[in-house]
ZAMARGU-4260 file (C-alpha; in steps of 0.2 Angstrom, whole numbers, plus 5000, padded with zeros to 4 digits):
<rodrens>
0) 5409/4190/5174 | 5398/4204/5166 | 5401/4222/5171 | 5385/4231/5175 | 5383/4247/5165
5) 5376/4262/5174 | 5368/4276/5164 | 5372/4293/5170 | 5364/4309/5165 | 5375/4322/5156
10) 5378/4339/5164 | 5369/4347/5149 | 5353/4337/5153 | 5354/4341/5171 | 5355/4360/5167
15) 5341/4358/5155 | 5330/4350/5168 | 5335/4363/5181 | 5331/4377/5168 | 5314/4370/5165
20) 5310/4369/5184 | 5315/4387/5186 | 5304/4392/5171 | 5289/4383/5179 | 5293/4391/5196
25) 5294/4408/5188 | 5278/4405/5178 | 5268/4400/5194 | 5275/4414/5204 | 5270/4427/5191
30) 5253/4419/5190 | 5250/4421/5208 | 5257/4438/5209 | 5245/4444/5195 | 5231/4435/5205
35) 5236/4444/5221 | 5236/4461/5211 | 5219/4457/5204 | 5212/4454/5222 | 5220/4469/5229
40) 5213/4480/5215 | 5195/4473/5219 | 5198/4476/5238 | 5204/4494/5235 | 5188/4498/5225
45) 5177/4490/5237 | 5186/4499/5251 | 5183/4516/5242 | 5165/4512/5239 | 5163/4507/5258
50) 5171/4523/5264 | 5158/4533/5254 | 5145/4525/5264 | 5155/4526/5280 | 5158/4507/5282
55) 5173/4496/5282 | 5176/4485/5267 | 5170/4469/5277 | 5154/4478/5283 | 5151/4484/5265
60) 5151/4467/5258 | 5142/4460/5273 | 5127/4472/5270 | 5128/4468/5251 | 5126/4449/5255
65) 5113/4451/5269 | 5102/4461/5257 | 5101/4447/5244 | 5086/4436/5241 | 5096/4419/5244
70) 5080/4408/5242 | 5075/4415/5225 | 5094/4414/5220 | 5094/4395/5224 | 5078/4392/5215
75) 5086/4401/5200 | 5104/4393/5200 | 5099/4374/5203 | 5088/4373/5187 | 5100/4383/5177
80) 5115/4371/5182 | 5105/4356/5176 | 5099/4365/5161 | 5118/4370/5157 | 5123/4351/5159
85) 5110/4345/5147 | 5114/4358/5134 | 5133/4355/5136 | 5131/4336/5135 | 5121/4337/5119
90) 5133/4348/5110 | 5148/4336/5115 | 5137/4321/5110 | 5134/4329/5092 | 5152/4333/5090
95) 5159/4316/5095 | 5146/4308/5083 | 5152/4318/5069 | 5170/4316/5070 | 5174/4301/5082
100) 5160/4287/5083 | 5143/4287/5076 | 5137/4274/5088 | 5138/4284/5103 | 5120/4287/5111
105) 5116/4303/5121 | 5112/4293/5136 | 5130/4286/5136 | 5138/4303/5135 | 5128/4310/5150
110) 5138/4300/5164 | 5155/4304/5157 | 5151/4322/5154 | 5144/4324/5171 | 5159/4315/5179
115) 5171/4326/5170 | 5164/4341/5180 | 5172/4334/5195 | 5189/4334/5187 | 5185/4352/5180
120) 5186/4358/5198 | 5205/4356/5196 | 5206/4361/5177 | 5193/4362/5163 | 5205/4353/5151
125) 5208/4339/5163 | 5189/4336/5162 | 5189/4335/5143 | 5204/4323/5144 | 5193/4311/5154
130) 5180/4311/5139 | 5195/4307/5128 | 5199/4292/5139 | 5181/4286/5139 | 5181/4287/5120
135) 5197/4277/5119 | 5191/4263/5131 | 5174/4261/5125 | 5174/4265/5107 | 5193/4263/5102
140) 5194/4281/5097 | 5212/4286/5095 | 5217/4298/5109 | 5223/4312/5098 | 5207/4311/5088
145) 5196/4313/5103 | 5207/4327/5110 | 5205/4336/5093 | 5186/4336/5095 | 5188/4343/5112
150) 5199/4357/5105 | 5187/4361/5092 | 5173/4362/5105 | 5184/4374/5115 | 5187/4385/5099
155) 5168/4386/5095 | 5164/4390/5113 | 5177/4405/5112 | 5169/4411/5095 | 5152/4409/5103
160) 5157/4421/5117 | 5164/4433/5104 | 5149/4433/5093 | 5136/4436/5106 | 5147/4450/5114
165) 5149/4458/5097 | 5130/4458/5094 | 5128/4465/5112 | 5140/4478/5109 | 5132/4483/5092
170) 5115/4484/5099 | 5120/4492/5116 | 5135/4502/5110 | 5130/4517/5121 | 5131/4506/5136
175) 5149/4501/5132 | 5154/4519/5130 | 5146/4523/5147 | 5156/4509/5155 | 5173/4516/5147
180) 5177/4527/5161 | 5195/4520/5164 | 5199/4510/5148 | 5194/4513/5129 | 5183/4497/5130
185) 5175/4500/5112 | 5192/4501/5104 | 5198/4486/5113 | 5183/4475/5110 | 5181/4480/5092
190) 5199/4476/5089 | 5197/4459/5097 | 5182/4455/5086 | 5190/4460/5070 | 5205/4449/5073
195) 5195/4434/5078 | 5183/4435/5063 | 5196/4438/5050 | 5205/4423/5057 | 5190/4411/5056
200) 5188/4409/5037 | 5207/4408/5035 | 5207/4394/5048 | 5193/4384/5039 | 5202/4387/5022
205) 5218/4380/5029 | 5211/4364/5036 | 5201/4361/5021 | 5217/4361/5011 | 5213/4377/5000
210) 5227/4388/5009 | 5245/4384/5011 | 5243/4367/5001 | 5261/4362/5005 | 5259/4362/5024
215) 5258/4346/5033 | 5253/4353/5050 | 5235/4350/5046 | 5238/4331/5043 | 5242/4328/5062
220) 5230/4318/5072 | 5228/4333/5084 | 5218/4342/5070 | 5208/4327/5064 | 5191/4336/5068
225) 5196/4352/5060 | 5201/4343/5044 | 5184/4334/5043 | 5173/4349/5049 | 5163/4359/5036
230) 5156/4377/5039 | 5139/4368/5043 | 5148/4359/5058 | 5154/4376/5065 | 5137/4384/5063
235) 5127/4369/5070 | 5139/4367/5085 | 5137/4386/5088 | 5118/4384/5088 | 5119/4369/5100
240) 5129/4379/5113 | 5120/4395/5111 | 5106/4391/5123 | 5118/4390/5137 | 5125/4408/5134
245) 5108/4415/5132 | 5103/4407/5148 | 5118/4413/5157 | 5114/4431/5151 | 5096/4429/5159
250) 5102/4421/5175 | 5116/4433/5178 | 5104/4448/5175 | 5091/4441/5186 | 5103/4436/5200
255) 5110/4453/5201 | 5093/4460/5204 | 5091/4448/5218 | 5107/4456/5225 | 5100/4473/5223
260) 5111/4478/5208 | 5103/4487/5194 | 5110/4480/5178 | 5100/4478/5162 | 5099/4463/5150
265) 5108/4474/5137 | 5123/4476/5148 | 5124/4458/5152 | 5123/4453/5133 | 5137/4465/5129
270) 5148/4461/5144 | 5145/4444/5151 | 5153/4434/5136 | 5169/4445/5138 | 5169/4441/5156
275) 5168/4422/5152 | 5183/4424/5141 | 5193/4432/5154 | 5188/4418/5166 | 5197/4406/5154
280) 5214/4415/5158 | 5225/4403/5168 | 5224/4413/5184 | 5218/4405/5201 | 5200/4409/5206
285) 5196/4416/5189 | 5205/4432/5195 | 5204/4440/5177 | 5185/4439/5177 | 5183/4446/5194
290) 5193/4461/5189 | 5184/4463/5173 | 5167/4464/5183 | 5173/4479/5192 | 5180/4487/5176
295) 5164/4485/5167 | 5153/4489/5181 | 5163/4503/5190 | 5147/4508/5200 | 5146/4492/5209
300) 5164/4486/5214 | 5155/4472/5225 | 5150/4462/5209 | 5167/4455/5208 | 5164/4446/5224
305) 5146/4442/5218 | 5154/4433/5202 | 5165/4422/5213 | 5149/4416/5223 | 5140/4413/5206
310) 5155/4403/5199 | 5159/4393/5215 | 5141/4388/5217 | 5140/4383/5198 | 5156/4372/5198
315) 5151/4364/5214 | 5134/4360/5209 | 5140/4353/5193 | 5152/4342/5203 | 5137/4336/5213
320) 5128/4331/5196 | 5145/4322/5192 | 5144/4313/5209 | 5127/4307/5205 | 5133/4300/5188
325) 5150/4294/5194 | 5145/4275/5198 | 5138/4273/5180 | 5153/4282/5173 | 5165/4270/5182
330) 5156/4255/5175 | 5157/4263/5158 | 5176/4266/5160 | 5181/4250/5169 | 5168/4237/5164
335) 5182/4226/5157
</rodrens>
């Protein structure tokens, strides 16, 4: 008779698992505490501005939203959301054709890119993961190679924000100085730009094999796109994505005017890319971006709430676009 063998986890393994759970719990708790702190800061500034007008914070925000031209705002936001989707899908399509599969048609990327917006309600990276799954199932692209392209896309998006912000700061430097009432914004921003733009050529030289030739890190599948990319690919991808950011600067400037907030195009050009970078921080409700709005526009503490309305509409309408394309995306993914 054979004795059954039971596998038992060791005490060390149990301790390691428990330790990871505690680390995850602490990280989540810290994230939410920071988020609560961000919202408290926004509320306190709104309350202070409301007190100057003899209103409560709720009454102040109510007056702000009642004064807005909502019909014109919708006429602005709906076309912009569609415009953003088409530009975003085109940039993704170009990138995938360069580094993953040259047979992908633009009409084929539209449904999966749109459907990914639904998943992006939870997390932007989950949405890009759906694109990687699509490339695996329909074009036999190895998962890590597809993920590599999505990482490169994310990197170019960050550098696009930094580049446009740097141009805006250079042109409208006086406006940045005027906004630096509480923090040394020019010093902080110029330091970030310097570090980022010093790193970029080193990044390209490393993945092309000219720097640290003995390193094997670049050979991993996760960096497939970076190994194949030339300077022209970074430049072209930046050009393909640029219309979205320029459109956002125009839309936010005009939308603020519909909410009776007097902010110029120059300020948006300098500050909006930085705000979008803050939105990428792993904080619920894009709390980092909300606080940055109030820091950059101290005269209008209510713009933090305005930005939440803008972002919520944008992601929800993109999800609606995704729902329209979802049946076709499902056919593409599960046709077999």
